[in-house]
N, C-alpha and C positions, 0 to 999 in steps of 0.2 A: 605496243612498243616495248621492247625488252630493255631492261636496265643493263648497262655494261660499264658503269662507273661505280666503283666501291667507295667506301667512306674515306680511306686515306687519300685516294685520288681526288675525291670531291673537295676535301679540305685544302689540298695543295692547289687545285684549280681556283678555288675561291680566293686564297691568299695571293697567288701570282696574278690572277685577274684583277683584283683590287689594286695591287701595286701598279700594274700596267695601265689601269684607267686613271689613277690618281697622280702618278709620277709626271706625266706631261702637263698637268695643271699647276704644278709647283713652279714658281718663278725662278729664273736663274740657272736652269739646266740647259746648256748650250745644245745638246743633242736634239732636244725637242723644239728647237727654233726652226728646224726644217719641217715643212708641212708633211712631208712623206713619213718621217719618223713619228711625228705627232699623231697622225691619223692611223698609222699602222699599229702603234701601241694601243690606242683607244679601241680599235676594232678587234685586235687579238685579245685584249683584256675582256671586252664584252662577250666575245665568243666563249672564252674560258668560264666566265661567270654563268652564262646561260646554260652551257653544257653541264656544269656542276649542279645547277638548280633542277634541271630536268633529268639528270642522271643518265643521259644518253649522249654518246659521241658518235657521229656518223663515220668518222675516220676509223674508229675502233671497229665499227660494224663492217666496214669494207674490208678491213684487214683480219677480221675474225678474232679480235682481241676482246678481253673482258677482265676488269679488275674487281668485278662484283661477284660475291659468292652466290647470291640469289639472282639468276639471270633473267627472270621474268617478272612481270608486274602482276 
């Protein structure tokens, strides 16, 4: 598997993913009272965290994109 996520992209994905996973768990946010927004936020956040950890994004691969200077493992 080739790496296609660079360090700045990994950091951004980790931060945004963590926020999307934790935000629905906080009480009092009306947007996440809807099950659709609750689960959508959790799923997108989890995908961002996993792709940051493995340094590979399938969507980047399909589009031929890479933010990584070293493109192979």
